[in-house]
Residue, then its C-alpha position, 0 to 999 in steps of 0.5 A: m856733407s855725406i851721411y849714413i842713414g840708420l833705421d830701427i824698424g820695431g813692432t811699435k816704433i820706427l826710429v830713423a837717424a842721420a849719421g856722419e862718416k864716423g858713425e856719430l848721430i846727427r839727427e833723428t826722428r821717431e814715429e809709431t809703426p803703422a800696422d799696414l805695410h804700405e803705410g809703413i813703407d811710406s813712413l820710412n821714406r818720408m822719415i828718411a827724406e826729413i832726416r836727410r835734408d839736402e845731404d848725400i846718402i852713402a848707404i842705408g842700414a836697417a834693424i828689424g825683427g826676424p825672420l829675414d834673409w840678410k842677403t836678399g833683404v826679404v823680411s817677415p818680422l814676427h811682430q808686424p803681421q802684415w810684413r810678410n816676404v817683403p823685399l825691403k832691400q829692393i824697395m828701398e834701393q829702388e826708391w833711394q838709389r843707394p846701397f841698403f842693408v838689413d839684418v836681425d835687430t840683435n845682430v845689428a845691436a851686437l855690431a853697435e856694441y862692437r863698434f861704438g860700445r865702451t867694452k872693446a873685444e875681438k870676440l863680443f857676444y851680445m844678448t838682449v833679455s827683454t820681452g823675449i831673448g835674442g843675441g848676436y856674436v861678432m868675431d873680429g868685426a864680422l857677424y857669426r852666422g849659422m847654417g845657410g846664413a841662419h841667425p842663431e836663436v840663443g833664447h831657445q837653448c835648453i837648460t837645467y833650470r831651477c823653478r818652483f813652478p815648473e808646470r807654468i814654464s812655456c815658450e812661444c816657440g813650442a819647445t820645452n825648457c827654453l831659456e826664453g820661457l824662463v827669464s824673458g819678460n814674458g816668461i817671467r810674467r807667465v811663471y811668476g805672475q808678475a813683472a821682473e821688477n816686482l819679483d822678490e829675492d827668492y824668485w829673482k835668485e831663480v831667474t839669475y841662476n837660470l840666466g847664468q846657466g844659459l850664459r854658461n852654455i854660450a861661454a863654453i860653446y862660443l868662447p867670447d871675450v865678453i858678453v854684453l847684456g841689454g834689454g829691460v830685464s838685464v838693465g833692471g837687474g843692474d850690477k847685482l845681476i852682473a855680479d851674480i852671473q859672473n860668480i855662476m860662471q866662475e863656479n861652473l866653467k872649469i876648462v874654458p876661459v871665463p868671459r867678462v859680463v857687462l851691461s850695455e851702455l848704449g840703451y835706447h839707441t843700440a839698434l839705431l847705432g847698429a844700423v849705422a854700423l851695418a851700413m858702414q861695415q858693408t860699404t867699407s868692406d866692399 
């Protein structure tokens, strides 16, 4: 049997899975992410060997935090301070003698939604609203990339916001009025002094309005058929969040089509499935 390997390399945990030729997950394993780079690479190789067993690997795909160069496979994930300018593609291909592909985790998640999600669309935009905010856009099966192949940072768009504590708004990127500074998990704690799940109705209305304005911008510029929302803040908001955002866009998008907005249903495995999808896409398109 031939398999794909998917890697979800996060700042706190590493997930590794084996998948069949249609992308179905067969086996998976999880470990905490070591702080040390060399220990981290050793963990990846050990986990791949464990999950592989005696089967032939077709290709390996990986999701990791940015910034990175998806062509050369050199990664510098912000939440892993010792991982700086790591030639991950070179390291893994030398070790396993198989094609290795890596991309920003939100791009990879967008591929997962496009390939394995229930919502089917030619133009699918995925946004995670979690500790921070990130997104990926798949058009006709291909990831959208910006100038020089750069990854668009949709969380750092400027919006006209509603907030009763404007003096508390701050984004970790250093710019002003970023969407991430208002509606991400960290932003909500900074502005309202509590976690998203503890907000009262008035505070939550502000968060919903601000997120709706950000998605309105995305809809007006990118014109996706559907926007899929993932991450803890989105999932915690549930169906009411989706209904409120859909109403905001219906009211404010006047001359472009209004996309559907849905919650991700892939959950914990989104990046892992996306890593498999990345490996499948690259090897079948070559």
